[in-house]
C-alpha positions in Angstrom: -177.2 -149.3 -12.2 -177.4 -145.5 -12.5 -177.7 -143.3 -9.4 -181.3 -142.3 -10.4 -182.4 -145.9 -10.8 -180.8 -146.8 -7.5 -182.7 -144.0 -5.8 -185.9 -145.1 -7.4 -185.4 -148.7 -6.5 -184.6 -147.7 -2.9 -187.8 -145.5 -2.7 -189.9 -148.4 -4.1 -188.6 -150.8 -1.4 -189.1 -148.2 1.3 -192.7 -147.5 0.1 -193.4 -151.3 0.0 -192.0 -151.7 3.5 -194.1 -148.9 4.9 -197.3 -150.3 3.3 -196.4 -153.8 4.6 -195.7 -152.6 8.1 -199.0 -150.7 8.3 -201.2 -153.7 7.1 -201.5 -155.4 10.4 -204.5 -154.2 12.5 -208.1 -154.9 11.8 -210.5 -152.6 13.6 -213.7 -153.7 15.3 -215.6 -152.8 12.1 -213.8 -155.1 9.7 -215.8 -158.2 9.0 -213.6 -161.3 9.4 -216.5 -163.6 10.2 -216.4 -165.6 13.5 -213.1 -166.0 15.2 -211.1 -169.2 14.4 -211.7 -172.2 16.7 -209.4 -172.1 19.8 -208.8 -168.4 19.5 -206.9 -166.8 22.3 -208.0 -163.3 23.5 -205.5 -160.8 24.8 -206.5 -157.8 26.8 -203.9 -155.4 25.4 -203.4 -154.5 21.7 -200.3 -155.7 20.1 -197.4 -153.2 19.6 -197.3 -151.2 16.3 -196.1 -153.3 13.3 -192.4 -153.0 12.8 -191.1 -151.1 9.8 -188.9 -153.5 7.8 -186.8 -153.3 4.7 -188.0 -156.0 2.4 -185.1 -157.8 0.7 -185.1 -158.1 -3.1 -187.6 -160.4 -4.6 -185.8 -163.7 -5.4 -188.0 -164.6 -8.3 -191.1 -163.2 -10.3 -193.3 -165.9 -8.7 -192.3 -165.0 -5.1 -194.9 -163.3 -2.8 -194.0 -161.3 0.3 -195.5 -162.6 3.6 -195.4 -159.8 6.0 -194.3 -160.1 9.5 -196.6 -159.9 12.5 -196.9 -159.9 16.3 -197.8 -163.3 17.8 -199.0 -163.8 21.3 -196.6 -166.2 23.1 -198.6 -166.7 26.3 -197.1 -163.8 28.4 -196.0 -161.3 25.8 -196.1 -160.5 22.1 -193.3 -161.8 19.9 -192.4 -160.5 16.5 -192.4 -163.1 13.6 -190.3 -161.9 10.7 -191.7 -161.6 7.1 -190.4 -163.8 4.4 -190.6 -164.5 0.6 -192.9 -167.4 -0.2 -191.6 -169.1 -3.3 -194.6 -171.4 -3.7 -197.9 -169.6 -3.8 -200.8 -172.0 -4.1 -201.7 -170.8 -7.6 -200.7 -168.1 -10.1 -202.2 -164.7 -9.1 -202.9 -165.8 -5.5 -202.8 -162.9 -3.1 -201.6 -163.1 0.5 -203.9 -161.5 3.0 -201.7 -160.5 6.0 -202.3 -161.4 9.6 -204.5 -158.9 11.5 -205.3 -158.3 15.1 -209.0 -157.8 15.6 -210.6 -155.9 18.6 -213.8 -157.4 20.1 -215.7 -157.1 23.3 -213.7 -159.9 24.7 -210.3 -158.4 23.8 -207.9 -158.7 20.9 -207.3 -161.8 18.8 -205.0 -162.6 15.9 -206.7 -163.5 12.6 -204.0 -165.5 10.8 -202.8 -164.6 7.3 -204.2 -166.6 4.4 -204.2 -167.0 0.7 -207.0 -165.4 -1.3 
């Protein structure tokens, strides 16, 4: 690998990591429909998404599932992202987890395949 291609590959990974880290919060104006059954409301917003370096894609069919903050009953806990090697169908897109602000507080809208 030449120095130029190594720099370009590093820049691409960094750009993807930045976009992935930023895709984690839904505002009050995004329409996610009704909250899932058994939703837990939290009074404080989650911490900012972590910036991560995404490891190299293991195969052409692999899809990156971004990390997210989960509520563990007393505090937020970071769940690391991972490569999924078995998307449900070719071309499926992963819609990342989002924290949604409502009048009752914040709730986590789990990630899902689209």
